[in-house]
C-alpha positions, -999 to 999 in steps of 0.1 A, spaced: 480 908 94 472 879 116 436 876 102 451 875 66 474 845 75 446 830 95 423 830 65 451 819 41 458 788 61 422 776 64 415 793 98 443 778 118 445 787 155 470 813 167 491 785 182 493 766 149 501 797 130 529 805 154 544 770 149 543 774 111 559 809 112 585 802 139 596 769 126 607 784 92 581 766 72 570 799 58 595 824 45 592 861 41 572 868 73 587 880 106 568 861 133 577 888 158 554 913 140 523 891 145 505 887 178 495 851 183 462 853 202 435 833 185 421 855 157 384 861 158 369 861 123 332 859 112 336 824 97 352 805 127 324 806 152 298 796 126 320 768 114 323 754 149 286 755 156 269 721 161 234 711 154 213 690 178 208 655 164 173 646 152 152 627 178 153 589 175 115 587 179 100 604 149 64 601 161 39 576 148 49 556 117 26 557 86 -1 531 87 -15 535 52 -4 544 17 0 582 10 -3 590 47 32 605 48 53 613 18 90 623 19 105 643 -9 140 654 -21 153 677 -49 187 671 -65 204 692 -90 210 712 -111 225 686 -135 239 698 -168 222 685 -199 242 675 -230 220 696 -253 218 734 -252 235 739 -218 202 737 -200 199 724 -164 177 697 -151 166 687 -116 155 654 -101 125 653 -77 120 621 -56 89 612 -37 89 583 -12 58 569 4 68 560 40 43 532 43 51 513 11 
């Protein structure tokens, strides 16, 4: 029961769920039937994970044209004809 309410309210903590249920903001639920320890669901730990930032020093800068190329792909973008999808590929030369 607690996991269902936890998911319905965007993964609120047990303390926050208790506040909502005991303050009368939600009707039709008996707060005494729900234990308020923090629920453990599969999504919460992965959503709170952090990634180390990229190093400030990225090595040696490019010293000539075409030595280092950066690329990115965007899309899909809907086309106005036939419902086909299109993508955008971008290449950037670091030196120039």
